[in-house]
Legacy VTK file of the C-alpha trace (Angstrom):
# vtk DataFile Version 3.0
C-alpha trace
ASCII
DATASET POLYDATA
POINTS 79 float
-180.903 -48.348 33.938
-179.700 -47.399 30.480
-179.686 -43.846 29.191
-182.503 -43.298 26.657
-181.538 -42.957 23.004
-182.711 -39.504 21.881
-182.381 -37.192 18.886
-183.473 -33.555 18.639
-184.489 -31.944 15.339
-183.878 -28.206 15.633
-183.174 -25.123 13.501
-179.664 -23.842 12.880
-178.651 -20.158 12.630
-177.934 -20.650 8.897
-181.589 -21.581 8.225
-181.011 -25.311 7.880
-182.164 -28.023 10.287
-180.004 -30.364 12.328
-180.469 -33.731 13.986
-178.457 -33.771 17.187
-177.940 -36.222 20.032
-178.114 -34.369 23.373
-174.615 -33.537 24.599
-172.992 -34.122 21.199
-170.422 -31.643 19.876
-171.760 -31.777 16.341
-174.934 -32.685 14.487
-175.668 -36.233 13.326
-177.235 -34.796 10.158
-177.992 -31.422 8.563
-180.972 -30.989 6.216
-182.582 -28.130 4.342
-186.107 -28.685 5.743
-187.615 -29.697 9.056
-189.453 -32.588 7.376
-186.192 -33.992 6.015
-184.688 -33.657 9.487
-187.591 -35.594 11.014
-187.231 -38.353 8.419
-183.479 -38.575 9.027
-183.919 -38.665 12.822
-186.394 -41.548 12.405
-183.874 -43.426 10.237
-181.059 -42.882 12.754
-183.148 -43.966 15.741
-184.627 -46.985 13.942
-181.155 -48.162 12.992
-179.902 -47.638 16.531
-182.551 -49.706 18.342
-185.246 -47.047 18.680
-185.641 -44.129 21.049
-187.184 -40.702 21.493
-187.368 -37.976 18.845
-188.008 -34.381 19.866
-188.878 -31.703 17.293
-188.318 -28.034 18.095
-189.755 -25.099 16.172
-187.888 -21.981 15.053
-188.734 -20.381 18.411
-186.967 -23.229 20.250
-190.125 -24.627 21.827
-190.895 -28.337 21.624
-193.452 -28.950 18.862
-193.752 -32.709 19.245
-192.162 -35.827 20.652
-192.377 -39.337 19.255
-191.161 -42.750 20.312
-189.450 -44.550 17.448
-189.779 -48.349 17.576
-188.495 -50.383 19.242
-188.116 -47.609 21.822
-189.536 -47.549 25.332
-192.511 -45.161 25.489
-192.727 -43.777 29.047
-196.445 -43.097 28.610
-198.846 -46.007 28.795
-201.509 -44.226 26.701
-201.668 -44.442 22.927
-200.574 -41.418 20.925
LINES 1 80
79 0 1 2 3 4 5 6 7 8 9 10 11 12 13 14 15 16 17 18 19 20 21 22 23 24 25 26 27 28 29 30 31 32 33 34 35 36 37 38 39 40 41 42 43 44 45 46 47 48 49 50 51 52 53 54 55 56 57 58 59 60 61 62 63 64 65 66 67 68 69 70 71 72 73 74 75 76 77 78
């Protein structure tokens, strides 16, 4: 079984937002807004064969998760 392709959009201490692959030493991208980070994570995952995107709020809690095509959605329901 292959390891799922995943990116996390999360806040940085300097107030910017980063797109990071779990376990990576540095961010894949740094943006000034969460929305820009989400867009960049979608671009990265789409170009890398799809995967899971997780968005965290300023409090560190998961706000949303999306499967980016052609990823493998573990849930069989739509949404």
